[in-house]
C-alpha positions as CSV (number, residue, x, y, z in Angstrom):
1,M,-0.3,-0.3,0.1
2,P,1.3,2.8,-1.2
3,S,2.4,5.8,1.9
4,P,0.3,8.9,2.4
5,S,2.9,11.0,2.3
6,R,3.9,10.0,-0.7
7,P,1.5,12.8,-2.4
8,A,2.8,15.4,-0.5
9,N,6.5,14.0,-1.8
10,R,5.5,14.3,-5.2
11,S,3.9,17.3,-4.0
12,S,7.3,18.6,-2.6
13,D,9.3,17.5,-5.4
14,L,7.4,19.3,-8.0
15,A,7.8,22.9,-6.5
16,S,11.6,22.6,-5.6
17,G,12.2,21.5,-9.3
18,A,9.9,24.0,-10.4
19,L,11.7,26.8,-8.0
20,A,15.8,25.7,-9.1
21,I,14.9,25.9,-13.1
22,L,13.1,29.5,-12.3
23,P,15.7,31.8,-12.1
24,I,16.1,30.4,-15.7
25,A,12.9,30.6,-17.2
26,G,13.5,34.1,-16.5
27,A,16.8,34.7,-18.3
28,A,15.6,33.4,-20.7
29,I,12.9,36.1,-21.7
30,P,15.6,37.7,-24.1
31,F,16.4,35.1,-26.2
32,G,13.3,33.2,-26.5
33,V,11.4,36.9,-27.4
34,L,14.6,38.1,-29.5
35,W,13.7,34.9,-31.9
36,G,9.7,35.3,-32.0
37,A,11.0,38.0,-33.3
38,L,13.2,37.3,-35.6
39,A,10.6,34.2,-36.9
40,A,7.8,37.2,-37.6
41,Q,10.5,38.8,-39.6
42,K,10.8,35.7,-41.7
43,G,7.5,35.2,-41.8
44,L,5.9,33.4,-39.6
45,S,2.8,33.7,-38.5
46,P,2.5,33.9,-33.8
47,L,0.9,30.2,-34.2
48,E,4.3,28.8,-36.3
49,A,6.1,30.3,-34.6
50,L,4.7,28.8,-30.9
51,M,4.5,25.0,-33.1
52,M,8.1,25.0,-34.2
53,S,9.3,26.0,-30.5
54,A,7.1,23.6,-29.1
55,V,8.2,20.9,-31.1
56,V,11.0,21.4,-31.5
57,L,11.9,23.1,-27.9
58,A,15.8,23.9,-28.2
59,G,16.6,26.8,-28.6
60,A,20.3,26.8,-30.0
61,S,18.5,25.0,-33.1
62,Q,16.6,27.4,-33.4
63,F,18.3,30.4,-33.9
64,V,20.3,28.4,-36.5
65,A,17.0,26.9,-38.2
66,I,15.8,30.8,-38.7
67,D,18.7,32.3,-39.2
68,L,19.5,29.5,-42.2
69,W,15.2,30.0,-43.7
70,A,14.6,31.5,-46.8
71,H,11.6,30.6,-49.9
72,P,11.6,27.8,-51.0
73,I,13.0,26.6,-47.4
74,P,16.9,24.8,-47.8
75,I,15.5,21.8,-45.9
76,A,18.1,19.1,-46.0
77,T,20.7,22.5,-44.8
78,V,18.6,23.1,-41.9
79,V,18.3,19.5,-40.7
80,V,21.5,18.7,-41.4
81,A,22.5,21.8,-39.6
82,T,20.0,21.7,-36.7
83,F,20.8,17.8,-35.7
84,L,24.9,18.8,-35.9
85,V,23.7,21.4,-33.1
86,N,21.8,18.4,-31.2
87,T,24.5,15.6,-31.5
88,R,25.0,17.4,-27.7
89,H,21.9,15.6,-26.7
90,I,23.0,12.2,-27.1
91,L,25.4,12.6,-25.4
92,M,24.1,14.3,-22.4
93,G,20.8,11.7,-22.3
94,T,23.6,9.3,-22.5
95,S,24.8,10.9,-19.3
96,L,21.4,10.9,-17.6
97,L,19.7,7.7,-18.0
98,P,21.1,5.9,-15.7
99,K,20.1,8.7,-12.8
100,M,16.7,8.1,-14.0
101,D,15.5,4.7,-11.8
102,A,12.8,5.9,-10.4
103,F,11.1,7.2,-14.0
104,P,8.9,4.5,-15.1
105,K,10.1,2.9,-18.7
106,R,7.6,4.5,-20.8
107,W,8.0,7.8,-19.3
108,K,11.5,8.0,-20.1
109,P,11.5,8.7,-23.5
110,V,8.8,11.3,-22.9
111,A,11.8,12.9,-20.3
112,L,14.5,13.1,-22.8
113,F,12.7,15.0,-24.9
114,F,12.5,17.7,-22.5
115,L,16.1,17.4,-21.8
116,V,17.4,21.4,-22.5
117,D,20.9,22.3,-20.8
118,E,19.4,23.6,-17.8
119,V,17.2,20.8,-17.7
120,W,20.4,19.0,-17.6
121,A,22.6,20.4,-15.5
122,L,19.6,21.0,-13.0
123,A,19.0,17.5,-13.2
124,E,22.8,15.9,-12.9
125,K,23.5,18.2,-9.7
126,R,20.1,17.1,-8.2
127,A,21.0,13.0,-9.0
128,R,24.9,14.1,-6.6
129,E,22.1,15.4,-3.5
130,G,19.6,12.6,-4.4
131,P,17.9,10.9,-6.0
132,L,16.3,12.4,-9.6
133,T,12.6,11.8,-9.2
134,P,10.1,12.2,-12.4
135,A,7.9,15.1,-10.0
136,Y,11.7,17.0,-9.7
137,Y,12.5,17.1,-12.9
138,A,8.5,17.2,-14.3
139,G,8.7,20.2,-12.1
140,M,11.7,21.9,-14.7
141,A,10.1,20.7,-17.4
142,A,7.0,22.5,-17.3
143,V,8.3,25.2,-16.1
144,I,11.3,25.7,-19.2
145,S,9.3,24.5,-21.9
146,S,5.8,26.8,-20.6
147,A,8.2,29.8,-20.5
148,W,10.4,29.2,-23.7
149,L,7.0,29.0,-25.9
150,A,5.3,32.3,-23.9
151,W,8.5,33.6,-24.9
152,T,9.0,33.4,-28.0
153,T,5.0,33.5,-28.7
154,L,5.2,36.9,-26.6
155,G,8.4,38.3,-29.8
156,A,6.0,36.8,-33.0
157,L,3.3,38.9,-31.8
158,L,5.7,42.2,-31.0
159,G,7.7,41.2,-34.6
160,A,10.4,43.7,-34.9
161,G,9.6,46.1,-32.4
162,V,10.9,44.3,-30.6
163,G,14.5,46.1,-31.4
164,D,18.0,44.0,-30.6
165,P,18.3,42.8,-26.7
166,T,21.8,42.9,-27.2
167,R,22.8,46.2,-27.1
168,Y,21.7,46.8,-23.4
169,G,23.6,43.3,-22.4
170,F,20.6,40.8,-22.7
171,D,22.6,38.0,-24.2
172,F,24.7,37.4,-21.9
173,A,22.3,36.5,-19.0
174,F,21.8,33.0,-20.1
175,T,25.1,32.4,-20.6
176,A,25.6,33.6,-17.2
177,L,23.6,31.4,-15.6
178,F,24.5,28.1,-17.8
179,I,28.3,29.8,-16.1
180,G,27.2,29.2,-12.9
181,L,25.2,25.6,-13.3
182,L,28.1,24.5,-15.0
183,M,30.1,26.2,-11.4
184,S,28.4,23.4,-9.6
185,F,29.7,21.3,-10.7
186,R,33.4,22.2,-9.8
187,A,34.4,19.3,-7.1
188,T,33.7,16.4,-9.9
189,P,36.8,14.9,-10.3
190,G,38.7,15.8,-13.7
191,F,35.9,19.8,-13.8
192,V,38.9,21.1,-15.1
193,T,40.4,18.5,-17.3
194,V,36.6,18.5,-19.0
195,V,36.0,21.8,-19.5
196,V,39.4,23.1,-21.1
197,A,38.8,20.0,-23.2
198,A,34.9,21.5,-24.2
199,A,35.9,24.2,-24.6
200,A,39.7,24.0,-26.7
201,G,37.0,21.4,-29.0
202,S,34.7,24.1,-30.0
203,T,36.8,26.9,-30.3
204,L,39.2,25.5,-32.5
205,V,37.0,23.6,-34.6
206,H,34.8,27.3,-34.6
207,L,38.2,28.7,-35.8
208,V,38.6,26.6,-39.0
209,A,34.9,26.6,-39.8
210,P,33.0,28.6,-37.6
211,G,29.0,27.2,-37.0
212,P,27.1,24.4,-35.8
213,L,29.6,22.1,-35.6
214,A,31.6,24.0,-33.0
215,I,29.2,23.0,-30.0
216,A,29.4,19.3,-31.5
217,A,33.3,19.3,-31.4
218,G,33.2,21.3,-28.3
219,A,30.6,18.6,-26.4
220,V,32.6,15.3,-28.3
221,A,36.0,17.3,-27.1
222,G,33.9,16.9,-23.3
223,V,33.6,13.2,-23.2
224,A,36.6,12.0,-24.6
225,A,38.2,14.3,-22.2
226,A,36.4,12.8,-19.2
227,T,36.5,8.9,-20.4
228,L,39.8,8.7,-21.3
229,R,40.7,10.1,-17.9
230,P,40.1,7.2,-15.5
231,M,41.1,5.0,-18.3
232,K,44.5,7.3,-17.6
233,R,44.6,6.6,-13.9
234,E,44.2,3.2,-14.4
235,Q,47.2,2.5,-16.8
236,Q,49.0,4.5,-13.8
237,L,48.0,2.3,-11.3
C-alpha cells in the first residue's frame, strides 16, 4: 500500500524542481523574444512560431534554423545544421539515463524530450545530492518549456518592434546562468580537464569552420576527456 506521505513528497519535489529552474526561465526572456521576432521577420506567424518552439524545444537549433530560413526552405541544410547542434543532447541523455531509475520506463522518452541544457545540468546536480524523481524533473520541464513557448510567441507577436536586446547586454544573461550551473560541478573529479577539453575542441573547430559543428565538437571533446581520464589513472596504477 502506498505511503500517505508519497503524494506530499511528489508535490514537494514538483515545487522544488519548478523553483530550481525559475531563474533560468526568467533569463530566457530576451532570447525567446528575440527568436520570436526573428521568426516573424522571416514570415512565420505567431502560431507557426509557437508550434516550432513546441516541437523543437531547443533554442540553439531554433536560432540556427531561423537563420537559414528562406523561400523555398533549404530543408536538407536546416536538418543537417540542427542535427549537428543537437548532437550534444545524445550525450546528455546518455549521461542522465542511468540516474532515472525512479522513472517508469514508458515515460523516459517523454522526459528526455524536455532535456534542454539547463534541465540536464540541474538534473545532474540533483542526482548527486539524492534520487532524481519524476516529480522534480516534471517541475523543471514544465516551467522551462512553458516559459520558452511564452517568450517566443510574445516575440513573434511583437515582431520588429522588439529591437536588439544585445545592446543592453541581455544576451549574456543566459550564458552567465549556465556558467553558474557549470561551476556547481567544480568539485567533480576531472572538472577542469573536461571543461578545458570542451572549450578547446569547440574553439578550434570554430576557427576553422564557424557554425553549428563547433558545438558538437566541444561536446565530443568534453566526453572524450571524461572517458579517457579514468583509463589513464588505471594505467598508472
